[in-house]
ZABAFI-627194 format. One line per 5 residues: number of its first residue (from 1); their letters; for each residue x, y, z negated of C-alpha. Coordinates in steps of 0.02 Angstrom, whole numbers. Example, Ala and Ser with C-alpha at 12.3 -4.5 7.8 and 13.67 -1.06 7.14 Angstrom:
<nodes>
1> AS> 615,-225,-390 | 684,-53,-357
</nodes>
This chain:
<nodes>
1> MKKTP> 0,0,0 | 143,119,-40 | 223,194,114 | 394,118,144 | 526,243,206
6> RAVVR> 602,188,371 | 776,128,354 | 911,229,431 | 1019,119,545 | 1177,76,451
11> FGTLL> 1346,76,533 | 1445,-13,397 | 1475,-163,509 | 1553,-54,641 | 1666,27,511
16> LTLAI> 1727,-145,460 | 1772,-182,640 | 1870,-20,655 | 1960,-63,493 | 2014,-231,565
21> IAALA> 2076,-151,726 | 2172,-18,630 | 2252,-148,519 | 2333,-233,667 | 2461,-93,677
26> GAQTV> 2531,-140,507 | 2511,-330,503 | 2609,-436,626 | 2585,-623,634 | 2744,-726,651
31> PYERT> 2728,-869,777 | 2793,-1040,725 | 2852,-1165,854 | 2904,-1346,875 | 2978,-1437,1025
36> FTSPA> 2921,-1610,1079 | 2992,-1734,1205 | 2818,-1779,1269 | 2767,-1704,1439 | 2682,-1534,1433
41> TDVER> 2520,-1610,1502 | 2509,-1731,1355 | 2547,-1593,1231 | 2416,-1478,1308 | 2285,-1616,1296
46> VVRNL> 2318,-1638,1110 | 2314,-1451,1083 | 2144,-1441,1171 | 2076,-1570,1050 | 2133,-1464,903
51> RPSSS> 2055,-1301,963 | 1879,-1336,894 | 1954,-1338,719 | 2079,-1198,748 | 1969,-1067,664
56> GRLPT> 1856,-1063,512 | 1830,-1006,334 | 1964,-1014,199 | 1911,-1066,23 | 2044,-945,-40
61> VDGFV> 2185,-844,36 | 2303,-892,-105 | 2439,-1004,-35 | 2409,-957,146 | 2472,-776,157
66> EASDV> 2631,-683,119 | 2641,-597,-50 | 2603,-410,-54 | 2580,-271,-180 | 2392,-302,-181
71> PIDHY> 2322,-429,-308 | 2279,-588,-211 | 2122,-618,-317 | 2044,-459,-245 | 2021,-545,-76
76> ERGYY> 1870,-650,-29 | 1781,-718,126 | 1946,-770,204 | 1945,-822,387 | 2083,-895,495
81> ECTFQ> 2106,-911,682 | 2255,-1005,752 | 2310,-988,934 | 2430,-1101,1029 | 2548,-1077,1175
86> VVATA> 2624,-1228,1264 | 2784,-1197,1362 | 2868,-1334,1464 | 3054,-1359,1429 | 3192,-1393,1555
91> AGGAT> 3215,-1567,1481 | 3037,-1618,1528 | 2962,-1592,1355 | 2860,-1446,1287 | 2872,-1315,1151
96> VRASA> 2713,-1269,1056 | 2702,-1097,975 | 2567,-1078,841 | 2512,-908,777 | 2379,-887,641
101> KITAW> 2282,-727,608 | 2204,-716,435 | 2073,-588,386 | 1985,-564,219 | 1872,-440,131
106> YNDPT> 1967,-335,3 | 1870,-277,-152 | 1952,-114,-206 | 1911,-37,-376 | 1863,116,-273
111> PGRSG> 1718,55,-164 | 1759,174,-24 | 1926,88,2 | 1854,-88,15 | 1849,-172,184
116> YRVLV> 1915,-311,294 | 2105,-324,308 | 2222,-425,416 | 2345,-525,311 | 2514,-599,359
121> SNGHI> 2513,-788,368 | 2650,-878,272 | 2657,-1019,400 | 2559,-1153,308 | 2415,-1151,433
126> ENDFL> 2530,-1151,585 | 2642,-1289,519 | 2493,-1395,472 | 2427,-1389,651 | 2602,-1425,717
131> DQIQE> 2606,-1576,601 | 2443,-1637,676 | 2510,-1617,852 | 2665,-1715,804 | 2559,-1852,725
136> ALGPS> 2452,-1864,881 | 2604,-1877,996 | 2694,-2002,887 | 2866,-2010,802 | 2956,-2032,966
141> SVPKP> 2896,-1861,1024 | 3018,-1770,908 | 3191,-1748,986 | 3339,-1804,880 | 3513,-1726,893
146> AGSAT> 3656,-1839,941 | 3729,-1932,793 | 3581,-1904,677 | 3418,-2000,658 | 3338,-1887,530
151> TAPAV> 3394,-1709,561 | 3260,-1596,634 | 3301,-1531,808 | 3356,-1355,847 | 3218,-1252,924
156> KSNVS> 3305,-1095,985 | 3485,-1050,1014 | 3475,-904,894 | 3400,-1007,752 | 3500,-1138,660
161> AAPPV> 3357,-1260,630 | 3175,-1284,677 | 3039,-1247,551 | 3024,-1394,432 | 2873,-1506,441
166> SSGGI> 2742,-1436,322 | 2675,-1541,180 | 2524,-1432,155 | 2400,-1314,233 | 2227,-1330,308
171> RPQTR> 2166,-1491,386 | 2010,-1498,492 | 1855,-1552,396 | 1787,-1656,541 | 1859,-1801,636
176> LDPAP> 1936,-1751,802 | 1904,-1853,958 | 2054,-1826,1072 | 2035,-1838,1260 | 2097,-2003,1334
181> LDAEE> 2274,-2008,1395 | 2328,-2067,1567 | 2359,-2252,1595 | 2546,-2228,1612 | 2567,-2150,1440
186> STSNK> 2658,-2245,1306 | 2568,-2358,1185 | 2634,-2258,1039 | 2558,-2099,1109 | 2389,-2183,1136
191> NAVAR> 2387,-2247,959 | 2439,-2078,889 | 2304,-1983,984 | 2172,-2101,914 | 2220,-2068,734
196> DFAAA> 2102,-1995,605 | 2140,-1810,581 | 2015,-1791,439 | 2141,-1818,299 | 2117,-1720,139
201> PRQPA> 2201,-1548,126 | 2376,-1549,59 | 2458,-1429,-63 | 2554,-1285,20 | 2742,-1308,29
206> EAATP> 2880,-1181,51 | 2860,-1064,198 | 2944,-1117,360 | 3078,-1014,442 | 3002,-920,589
211> SISSA> 3076,-907,761 | 3028,-747,848 | 3085,-630,984 | 3025,-459,1041 | 2930,-532,1189
216> ESVES> 2846,-661,1078 | 2798,-527,952 | 2715,-422,1088 | 2622,-575,1153 | 2564,-617,978
221> LKLQR> 2497,-441,951 | 2406,-450,1118 | 2321,-610,1064 | 2272,-532,899 | 2203,-377,982
226> AAVEK> 2103,-482,1104 | 2027,-580,960 | 1984,-421,864 | 1909,-337,1017 | 1802,-491,1046
231> RAQEL> 1742,-481,867 | 1708,-294,886 | 1600,-330,1038 | 1502,-459,939 | 1475,-336,796
236> SADIK> 1422,-199,917 | 1295,-319,990 | 1231,-355,814 | 1211,-169,780 | 1116,-147,942
241> NFEEI> 1001,-290,894 | 967,-210,725 | 925,-45,809 | 804,-133,926 | 721,-220,780
246> LHNQV> 695,-53,691 | 632,27,850 | 507,-113,876 | 439,-97,700 | 294,9,760
251> RPADL> 192,92,624 | 9,37,629 | -103,168,709 | -249,146,589 | -169,199,424
256> ATVKN> -236,348,327 | -122,437,202 | -181,504,34 | -147,690,12 | -150,715,-176
261> VGTHV> -104,622,-335 | -254,553,-429 | -370,534,-279 | -515,423,-327 | -552,263,-232
266> VSKPA> -735,225,-266 | -846,73,-242 | -973,155,-123 | -988,311,-17 | -1081,421,-140
271> EGAPV> -1043,559,-264 | -1029,488,-440 | -997,310,-378 | -892,199,-494 | -706,233,-477
276> LFSAD> -604,78,-435 | -436,163,-465 | -340,323,-430 | -218,326,-284 | -53,419,-276
281> AEDEF> 1,544,-146 | 75,461,9 | -18,297,-24 | -80,224,140 | -239,126,176
286> QVLEL> -304,42,332 | -459,130,398 | -607,14,426 | -743,140,469 | -802,319,446
291> EGAWV> -968,360,366 | -1006,545,355 | -887,625,232 | -821,456,175 | -690,336,241
296> HVQIS> -705,148,214 | -531,79,179 | -450,-91,148 | -362,-99,-20 | -283,-272,-14
301> GSSRG> -342,-440,49 | -532,-436,48 | -542,-286,-70 | -624,-130,1 | -657,46,-60
306> WIHRA> -710,220,-9 | -611,383,-10 | -677,556,26 | -625,607,200 | -552,774,142
311> QLDLP> -427,682,32 | -347,589,178 | -236,627,326 | -322,520,456 | -233,438,604
316> AEYAD> -241,521,775 | -377,408,843 | -497,476,711 | -446,658,732 | -591,711,843
321> SSAAA> -726,630,736 | -642,696,580 | -643,874,644 | -825,863,691 | -879,786,525
326> GDPAP> -767,898,422 | -843,1063,484 | -952,1119,338 | -1046,1256,429 | -1212,1250,522
331> AATAG> -1201,1241,711 | -1240,1428,724 | -1078,1474,633 | -969,1321,668 | -861,1409,798
336> LFNIS> -834,1572,704 | -700,1525,577 | -551,1409,553 | -468,1359,389 | -291,1428,395
341> KDETT> -235,1383,219 | -299,1283,71 | -207,1292,-95 | -231,1273,-282 | -161,1417,-382
346> TFGGK> -195,1541,-523 | -331,1667,-486 | -249,1836,-458 | -405,1945,-466 | -483,2037,-613
351> WAPLA> -650,1948,-613 | -669,1893,-794 | -746,1719,-768 | -591,1662,-671 | -454,1781,-729
356> TKKVR> -287,1687,-751 | -376,1521,-721 | -337,1382,-598 | -437,1395,-436 | -443,1322,-262
361> VIWLE> -416,1458,-131 | -473,1429,48 | -417,1553,181 | -525,1577,336 | -477,1664,497
366> PASPN> -580,1707,650 | -589,1565,776 | -531,1688,911 | -454,1862,907 | -612,1942,977
371> ATSTA> -734,1846,868 | -847,1950,754 | -964,1892,617 | -1107,1968,520 | -1128,1965,331
376> KEKLA> -1264,1835,351 | -1151,1722,454 | -1008,1736,329 | -1121,1692,185 | -1195,1544,278
381> YARAL> -1022,1478,316 | -964,1513,138 | -1110,1420,58 | -1079,1264,162 | -893,1272,123
386> FEKSY> -928,1295,-63 | -1038,1140,-66 | -911,1038,31 | -767,1094,-83 | -867,1051,-239
391> GELKS> -897,875,-174 | -712,852,-134 | -656,914,-305 | -780,802,-394 | -728,651,-290
396> SGATV> -541,678,-315 | -555,716,-500 | -452,876,-479 | -473,998,-621 | -501,1180,-569
401> DGVVI> -612,1317,-640 | -674,1388,-477 | -664,1405,-289 | -616,1563,-194 | -652,1592,-9
406> VFDSA> -551,1727,79 | -607,1793,250 | -440,1847,321 | -495,1979,446 | -518,2168,459
411> DGGQI> -701,2157,410 | -676,2008,293 | -687,1997,105 | -675,1875,-37 | -804,1769,-129
416> AATIS> -762,1684,-294 | -873,1559,-383 | -854,1458,-543 | -871,1270,-545 | -1025,1283,-656
421> SLKQL> -1111,1396,-529 | -1066,1277,-387 | -1138,1130,-483 | -1302,1222,-508 | -1310,1265,-322
426> VDGAI> -1274,1086,-267 | -1396,1013,-394 | -1532,1137,-341 | -1542,1212,-514 | -1530,1389,-446
431> SESAF> -1581,1476,-286 | -1457,1539,-158 | -1490,1721,-204 | -1461,1681,-388 | -1300,1592,-342
436> WRQCS> -1234,1745,-249 | -1273,1852,-401 | -1164,1737,-506 | -1019,1754,-383 | -889,1890,-361
441> LDPPE> -914,1973,-191 | -767,2086,-151 | -801,2208,-76 | -989,2193,-99 | -1029,2288,61
446> SFQAS> -948,2152,166 | -1089,2037,112 | -1221,2169,77 | -1359,2100,189 | -1377,1942,87
451> AKP> -1308,1997,-78 | -1460,2097,-127 | -1576,2013,-253
</nodes>
């Protein structure tokens, strides 16, 4: 029933994307690599089988990122994405470079500084995937230097040793189904590819020694930027969808809005009908039908009620009928005046019955610049407006001591009446001439024709 303010489209998601992109300038991911004796085509096939599990959520970033000056327990919603590059070697084997990008939401004590950040991987994720590739290719896929059966092979001329095989990191949570190898492949390779990669996660070990060059660093950053830009496009699409949803939330066209606090919702369209409850300003009700000066509204479910028409801002489709029914004057004077202002204030005149008291003041202006009206026409319009105002005040429960009608024109004037006099007029307890004698007509000559006893 209460009007719900429309939500302003939020752009927090977009700000998070910009934060991720900006963070790339300060966080560089070190690629890790390992060389295998297996042909590049076999290595690429194993790598393809790993790609479905090469990204996902991290239960924690602790143990997977380099230490920094920021407390690690302030990060949450960690996410990793590992990319691979297979390069054939001159000896007929292949080198696999693995590079992991890790992002996480940082909770700063100052909320305005919170946001997603790109963290530097410590190599556990990369080495774990390299371990899986090595397991799939088999023990014979690892080259051994002459004279040694256990020493790890050299990877690059400018690095003394290849990164050690990791004993920890992330393992995929689902079983991988590698693509079948060619018939001419070795039996050991076939058996290795068919292994179960769903082993339980292992504890992180010491970080491996990275092998990196300037060209590789640039390539790694390009891959990171491409991934972030893809994510930014996805987030932009989400924002667009949210905007479309808000745009399509069309406000119903048959809602009427309550004008004032304490407006009575009654059980039937009649003065003095039992009050069901009092509505607040800005409450909205669905309009069911109009009946004279009353509006039939739906409260909730099958509950119904009636509200005086003057207490509601009706929807556009009822505007014409509302204007016609709301005109208090007889047909002879209906087109002479328009209500320009309606307010509740303290009476500013010197008339004793209403001096310094709370009154409803209704300002009238000529319907057209050239319109003229006689004293009789003004009084006829004023009487109908007095009766209508009394009914509205009684229906709404508003407490005022009188009603003042101001004819805002060169030949206008002001008529003030107390609530008690209005009640007598509406109830038929006094005649019209007696009612005018109880009112304040200022100046009297503006209403002289009908003001005489």
